[in-house]
C-alpha positions in Angstrom: -23.7 70.3 7.5 -22.5 67.5 9.7 -23.3 69.0 13.1 -26.5 70.4 11.7 -27.6 66.9 10.8 -27.2 65.7 14.4 -28.9 68.9 15.7 -32.0 68.5 13.5 -32.3 64.8 14.4 -32.1 65.6 18.2 -34.6 68.5 17.7 -37.2 66.0 16.6 -36.3 63.2 18.9 -36.2 65.2 22.1 -39.9 66.1 22.0 -40.9 62.6 21.1 -38.7 61.2 23.9 -40.3 63.4 26.5 -43.8 62.6 25.2 -43.1 58.8 25.4 -41.8 59.0 28.9 -44.4 61.3 30.4 -47.4 61.5 28.0 -47.3 65.3 28.4 -47.6 67.6 25.4 -46.6 70.6 27.6 -43.3 69.0 28.8 -42.5 67.9 25.2 -42.9 71.6 24.1 -40.5 72.6 26.8 -37.7 71.0 24.8 -37.9 73.7 22.2 -38.1 76.4 24.9 -34.9 75.0 26.5 -33.1 75.2 23.1 -34.4 78.7 22.3 -34.2 80.4 25.7 -30.4 81.1 25.6 -30.9 83.2 22.5 -32.1 85.9 24.8 -28.6 86.1 26.3 -27.0 86.5 22.8 -25.3 89.8 23.6 -23.7 88.4 26.7 -22.7 85.0 25.2 -21.3 86.7 22.1 -18.6 88.3 24.2 -16.9 84.9 24.4 -16.4 84.9 20.7 -14.5 88.3 21.0 -12.4 87.3 24.1 -10.6 84.4 22.5 -9.5 83.0 19.2 -12.6 81.6 17.3 -11.2 78.4 16.0 -10.1 77.0 19.4 -13.5 78.2 20.8 -15.4 76.3 18.1 -13.4 73.1 18.8 -14.0 73.4 22.5 -17.7 74.0 22.1 -18.1 70.9 19.9 -16.2 68.7 22.3 -18.2 70.0 25.2 -21.5 69.2 23.5 -20.2 65.8 22.5 -19.4 65.0 26.1 -22.7 66.3 27.5 -24.8 64.4 25.0 -23.3 61.1 26.2 -24.9 61.8 29.6 -28.3 61.4 27.9 -27.6 57.7 27.6 -28.7 57.4 31.2 -32.1 59.0 30.6 -34.6 56.1 30.8 -37.3 57.3 33.1 -39.3 60.5 33.9 -37.3 61.3 37.0 -34.2 61.7 34.8 -35.7 64.2 32.4 -34.2 67.1 34.3 -30.9 66.0 32.8 -32.3 66.1 29.2 -33.6 69.7 29.8 -30.3 70.8 31.3 -28.4 69.4 28.4 -30.7 71.1 25.9 -30.3 74.4 27.7 -26.5 74.2 27.6 -26.9 73.0 23.9 -28.8 76.2 23.1 -26.3 78.4 24.9 -23.3 76.7 23.2 -25.2 77.2 19.9 -25.4 80.9 20.4 -21.6 81.1 21.1 -21.0 78.7 18.2 -22.9 80.8 15.7 -21.2 84.1 16.8 -17.7 82.5 16.6 -18.4 80.9 13.3 -19.8 84.1 11.7 -16.6 86.0 12.9 -14.3 83.2 11.6 -16.1 83.2 8.2 -15.6 87.0 7.9 -11.9 86.6 8.5 -11.4 83.6 6.1 -13.7 84.4 3.2 -13.1 87.4 0.9 -15.8 90.1 1.4 -17.2 89.8 -2.2 -17.9 86.1 -1.6 -19.5 86.4 1.8 -23.0 86.3 0.3 -22.2 83.2 -1.7 -20.8 81.4 1.3 -23.7 82.4 3.6 -26.1 81.2 0.9 -24.3 77.8 0.6 -24.4 77.5 4.4 -28.2 78.2 4.3 -28.5 75.5 1.6 -26.6 73.0 3.8 -28.7 73.7 6.9 -32.0 73.5 5.1 -30.8 70.3 3.3 -30.1 68.7 6.6 -33.6 69.7 7.8 -35.0 67.7 5.0 -33.0 64.6 5.7 -32.1 64.5 9.4 -35.7 64.4 11.0 -36.4 61.2 9.0 -33.1 59.7 10.0 -33.7 60.8 13.6 -37.2 59.3 13.7 -35.8 56.0 12.3 -33.0 55.8 14.8 -35.4 56.7 17.6 -37.8 54.0 16.6 -35.0 51.4 16.5 -32.7 52.5 19.5 -34.6 55.1 21.4 -33.5 58.6 22.4 -30.1 57.4 23.6 -29.4 56.3 20.0 -30.1 59.8 18.7 -28.0 61.4 21.4 -25.1 59.1 20.5 -25.5 60.0 16.8 -25.5 63.7 17.6 -22.4 63.3 19.8 -20.6 61.6 16.9 -21.4 64.4 14.5 -19.9 66.9 16.9 -16.7 64.8 17.1 -16.5 64.7 13.3 -17.2 68.5 13.1 -14.4 69.0 15.6 -12.0 67.3 13.3 -13.1 69.5 10.4 -12.6 72.7 12.4 -9.2 71.5 13.4 -8.3 71.1 9.7 -9.2 74.7 8.9 -6.2 76.8 7.9 -6.8 80.3 9.2 -4.6 82.9 10.9 -6.0 84.4 14.1 -4.3 86.9 16.3 -4.8 86.8 20.0 -7.6 89.3 21.0 -6.5 92.4 22.9 -7.3 92.6 26.7 -10.8 93.9 27.2 -11.3 97.6 28.2 -14.2 99.0 30.2 -16.8 97.2 32.3 -18.6 94.0 31.4 -21.9 95.7 30.9 -20.4 98.2 28.5 -18.6 95.5 26.5 -21.8 93.5 26.3 -23.7 96.4 24.9 -21.1 97.4 22.3 -22.7 95.0 19.7 -26.1 96.6 20.2 -24.7 100.1 20.0 -22.9 99.2 16.8 -26.0 97.8 15.2 -28.2 100.7 16.2 -25.8 103.4 15.1 -25.0 101.9 11.7 -27.2 103.3 9.0 -27.0 100.1 6.9 -27.2 97.4 9.6 -30.1 98.9 11.7 -32.8 98.7 8.9 -31.7 95.1 7.9 -31.7 93.8 11.5 -35.1 95.5 12.3 -36.6 94.1 9.1 -35.2 90.7 10.0 -36.8 90.7 13.4 -40.1 92.0 12.2 -40.1 89.4 9.4 -39.4 86.6 11.9 -42.3 87.9 14.1 -44.7 87.6 11.1 -43.1 84.2 10.2 -43.9 82.9 13.6 -47.5 84.1 13.2 -47.7 82.4 9.8 -46.1 79.2 11.1 -48.6 78.9 13.9 -51.5 78.8 11.4 -50.1 75.9 9.3 -52.4 73.3 10.9 -55.4 75.4 10.4 -54.5 75.8 6.8 -54.2 72.0 6.5 -57.6 71.6 8.1 -59.0 73.9 5.4 -57.4 71.7 2.7 -59.1 68.7 4.3 -55.9 66.8 5.1 -54.6 65.1 8.2 -52.0 66.9 10.3 -49.2 64.7 8.9 -49.6 66.8 5.6 -47.5 69.4 7.4 -44.5 67.2 6.6 -45.2 67.7 2.8 -45.5 71.5 3.2 -42.3 71.7 5.3 -40.4 69.6 2.8 -41.5 71.9 -0.1 -40.6 74.9 2.0 -37.2 73.5 2.7 -36.6 72.8 -1.0 -37.3 76.5 -1.7 -34.7 77.5 0.9 -32.2 75.2 -0.7 -32.7 76.8 -4.1 -32.4 80.4 -2.8 -29.3 79.5 -0.9 -27.6 78.6 -4.1 -28.7 81.7 -5.9 -28.2 84.2 -3.1 -24.6 85.2 -4.0 -25.3 86.4 -7.6 -28.6 88.0 -6.4 -26.8 89.9 -3.6 -24.2 91.2 -6.1 -26.9 92.3 -8.5 -29.4 93.8 -6.0 -27.4 94.6 -2.9 -28.4 93.5 0.6 -31.3 95.9 1.0 -33.2 95.2 -2.1 -32.5 91.4 -1.9 -34.0 91.4 1.6 -37.0 93.6 0.5 -37.9 91.4 -2.5 -37.6 88.3 -0.3 -40.0 89.8 2.3 -42.5 90.8 -0.5 -42.5 87.2 -1.9 -42.9 85.7 1.6 -45.8 88.1 2.5 -47.6 87.4 -0.7 -47.3 83.7 -0.3 -48.5 83.8 3.3 -51.6 85.8 2.3 -52.4 83.5 -0.6 -52.5 80.5 1.7 -56.0 81.7 2.6 -57.1 80.1 -0.7 -58.1 76.5 0.1 -56.3 74.7 -2.8 -53.5 72.1 -2.7 -51.5 73.5 -5.7 -51.7 77.0 -4.2 -50.6 75.7 -0.8 -47.6 73.9 -2.3 -46.5 76.9 -4.4 -46.9 79.2 -1.4 -44.8 76.9 0.8 -42.0 76.9 -1.8 -42.3 80.7 -2.1 -42.1 81.1 1.7 -39.0 78.8 1.7 -37.4 80.9 -1.0 -38.3 84.4 0.3 -37.8 84.1 4.1 -34.1 83.3 4.1 -33.3 86.4 1.9 -33.5 88.9 4.8 -31.5 86.5 7.0 -28.7 86.0 4.5 -28.6 89.7 3.7 -28.5 90.8 7.4 -25.7 88.3 8.3 -23.6 89.2 5.2 -24.0 92.9 6.0 -23.0 92.4 9.7 -19.9 90.5 8.7 -18.9 93.1 6.1 -19.6 96.2 8.2 -18.4 95.2 11.6 -14.8 95.4 13.0 -13.3 92.0 13.7 -12.8 92.7 17.4 -16.6 93.4 17.8 -18.0 90.9 15.4 -18.8 88.1 17.8 -20.9 90.3 20.0 -22.6 92.0 17.1 -23.4 88.8 15.3 -24.9 87.3 18.5 -26.9 90.5 19.2 -28.2 90.5 15.7 -29.3 86.8 16.0 -31.1 87.7 19.3 -32.9 90.6 17.7 -33.9 88.6 14.6 -34.9 85.2 16.0 -36.5 86.1 19.4 -39.5 87.7 17.7 -40.2 84.3 16.0 -41.0 82.7 19.4 -43.3 85.6 20.3 -45.1 85.3 16.9 -45.6 81.6 17.5 -47.2 82.2 20.9 -49.4 85.1 19.6 -50.5 83.1 16.5 -51.4 80.1 18.6 -53.8 82.3 20.6 -55.3 84.1 17.6 -56.0 81.0 15.6 -58.5 79.9 18.3 -60.3 83.3 18.2 -60.2 84.5 14.6 -61.0 82.9 11.2 -57.7 81.7 9.7 -58.5 83.1 6.2 -58.9 86.6 7.8 -55.7 86.2 9.7 -53.8 85.1 6.5 -55.2 87.9 4.4 -54.4 90.5 7.1 -50.9 89.1 7.4 -50.3 89.3 3.6 -51.5 92.9 3.6 -49.5 94.1 6.6 -46.3 92.2 6.2 -45.0 94.0 3.1 -44.7 97.2 5.1 -41.6 95.6 6.7 -39.7 96.0 3.4 -40.5 99.7 2.9 -37.5 101.1 5.1 -35.2 98.9 3.0 -36.4 100.4 -0.3 -36.5 104.1 0.9 -33.5 104.3 3.2 -31.4 107.4 2.6 -28.3 105.2 2.5 -27.6 103.7 -0.9 -27.7 100.0 -1.2 -24.3 98.4 -0.9 -23.4 96.1 -3.8 -21.1 93.3 -3.0 -19.3 93.4 -6.3 -18.0 96.9 -5.5 -16.6 96.0 -2.1 -13.0 95.2 -1.4 -11.7 93.0 1.4 -10.6 96.0 3.4 -14.2 97.2 3.6 -15.0 94.3 5.9 -13.2 96.2 8.7 -14.2 99.9 8.8 -11.9 100.5 11.7 
């Protein structure tokens, strides 16, 4: 929650910072590319989370980012922007390692029946920070500039380091690696592809995020249809975030009742229906649809992460979690790019209606898989490590 607050604030401020220094929309957009690009190297970066103990790795990653962010205090002219982009790229790479190590640490510290509850609470914390942090970041940027936001983010990483240091968890030293680097890197992908429960969930997550990117790129066209200024996007995103906060609190009981597959499938169905109904030019409909998207979209993400943590051996969990994140989140960037092109060529109502009709097909493999849905209530802690 603490480091996420700083990250969300910097995410907003970095683009505004570049825009103010250069006046270029393209360079401002490169900030998001610099943060997202390391996700493509998830399988490789995830090996770090399996080569060392996770708690010291998380502490080291937080201290590294805190130190790097302090270098941004010197960015005060366009010729120093290369430093901002370099820090954002390292920030994104460290985030990939951080997420992989954290997922593995959670699986070793939280009993298997409670993983869904914990992942839901984590989702609630992240989305809650997305509601608060951008406003705080904008205020600090207006008062103290980008350097002030960078300093705030650095301080949050220092505080997060102290919290990680206070964790009481037992970790054994990983065994020396066997096999070549390429083979070790690919182990996470092989595990996901060969596992009958994980493969459909990860594929559904990636396809869902592809469609979510398409839907997200149409939001300003939807706002135009409602007759509002572009700033109305802030209202829609706030309502969407509120929906995600609610589903995060309810995900644990829902996972126990439905199992990962049906929980993900129902969430996809709700998201698809809401995306299609946004073709109706009505403020109440738009607000309800935003809340429904916020509630439905995280379902497949929580379900996939919980299943990966439960069904993956500890020695392989870092690589598997990082690979799953790459397969799930990379399509979102592709969807944003494709949607940005299509919205200039095709009527937005037709695009939304088509999206609402096609998107539910993503859920079908989860409902008709030959493997029976796993119910978290019937799992014991030993099931978290099939090996």
